C-alpha positions in Angstrom: 107.3 217.1 7.2 105.8 218.1 3.8 104.0 215.5 1.8 105.9 214.3 -1.3 104.2 214.7 -4.7 104.0 211.8 -7.1 106.5 213.5 -9.3 109.0 213.9 -6.5 108.5 210.2 -5.4 109.0 209.1 -9.0 112.1 211.2 -9.5 113.7 209.9 -6.2 113.0 206.4 -7.3 114.5 207.0 -10.7 117.7 208.5 -9.2 118.1 206.9 -5.8 121.9 207.6 -5.7 121.5 211.3 -6.2 122.6 213.4 -3.2 119.7 215.1 -1.3 121.1 218.5 -2.1 121.1 217.7 -5.9 117.6 216.2 -5.7 116.2 219.3 -4.0 117.9 221.7 -6.5 116.6 219.5 -9.4 113.0 219.7 -8.0 113.4 223.4 -7.5 114.6 224.1 -11.1 111.8 222.1 -12.6 109.1 223.9 -10.5 106.8 226.0 -12.6 107.7 229.7 -12.1 111.2 228.9 -10.7 113.5 231.8 -10.7 116.6 229.8 -10.0 119.3 230.2 -12.7 120.3 226.8 -14.1 123.7 228.3 -15.1 124.7 228.5 -11.4 124.6 224.7 -11.0 126.1 223.4 -14.3 129.0 224.3 -16.5 127.1 222.7 -19.4 124.1 225.1 -18.8 126.6 228.1 -18.7 128.2 226.9 -21.9 124.8 226.7 -23.6 123.8 230.2 -22.3 127.0 231.7 -23.6 126.8 229.9 -27.0 127.2 232.0 -30.1 124.6 229.9 -31.9 121.5 231.5 -30.5 119.6 231.9 -27.2 118.5 228.6 -25.6 115.1 228.3 -24.0 115.0 227.8 -20.2 114.0 224.1 -20.4 117.2 223.4 -22.4 119.3 225.1 -19.7 117.3 223.3 -16.9 117.9 219.9 -18.6 121.6 220.6 -18.9 121.7 221.5 -15.1 119.7 218.3 -14.3 122.2 216.2 -16.3 124.9 217.5 -14.0 122.9 217.2 -10.8 121.5 213.8 -11.4 124.6 212.3 -13.0 123.2 211.3 -16.4 124.9 211.1 -19.8 123.6 214.1 -21.6 120.4 215.6 -22.9 118.9 213.9 -26.0 116.2 215.0 -28.4 113.5 212.6 -29.3 111.2 212.8 -32.3 111.1 214.8 -35.5 112.8 218.2 -34.9 110.6 221.2 -35.9 112.7 224.0 -37.4 111.5 226.6 -34.9 110.2 224.6 -32.0 112.8 221.8 -31.8 111.9 218.2 -30.9 108.6 217.1 -29.3 110.6 215.6 -26.4 114.0 215.9 -24.7 115.2 213.5 -22.0 118.1 212.8 -19.7 120.1 209.9 -21.1 120.6 207.3 -18.3 122.2 204.8 -20.7 119.2 202.5 -20.5 116.0 202.9 -22.8 113.6 201.5 -20.2 115.0 203.1 -17.1 112.9 206.0 -15.7 114.4 209.4 -16.5 113.3 213.0 -16.8 111.5 213.8 -20.0 110.4 217.2 -21.1 107.3 217.5 -23.4 107.2 220.4 -25.8 103.4 220.1 -26.0 102.8 220.9 -22.4 106.2 222.5 -21.4 106.3 220.1 -18.4 108.7 217.6 -17.1 107.7 214.0 -16.4 109.5 210.9 -15.1 109.2 208.3 -17.9 111.1 205.7 -19.7 112.0 207.1 -23.1 111.8 203.5 -24.6 108.1 203.4 -23.7 107.7 207.0 -25.2 109.2 205.8 -28.5 106.7 202.9 -28.6 103.7 205.0 -27.6 104.3 207.7 -30.1 105.8 205.4 -32.7 108.9 207.6 -33.0 111.4 206.6 -35.6 
């Protein structure tokens, strides 16, 4: 059996009720270099991809698919929104500020499992 990464362990702890197939797809979608199409797994991602308001970046479509796969309550921006680059963070809304969730960092382009309440405090986001 393959050894679990810290990220995978954190994600599984954050979403213990997610079905195994959903968890595997979520991990595969977030993997760097993944060629999986998020639109195949989420109506919300398909809707964004077909939006007449511009082309959405891959991380936005992946987060929409993760919202569906992990059963959260939407994707939320966090921090001051830059006119061309968007917000510094996006996260899956679990309904609880201090519950671990998936957070995307614009600065690194990576996904992390964090509590967005701690992020607000650490970066002093208004």
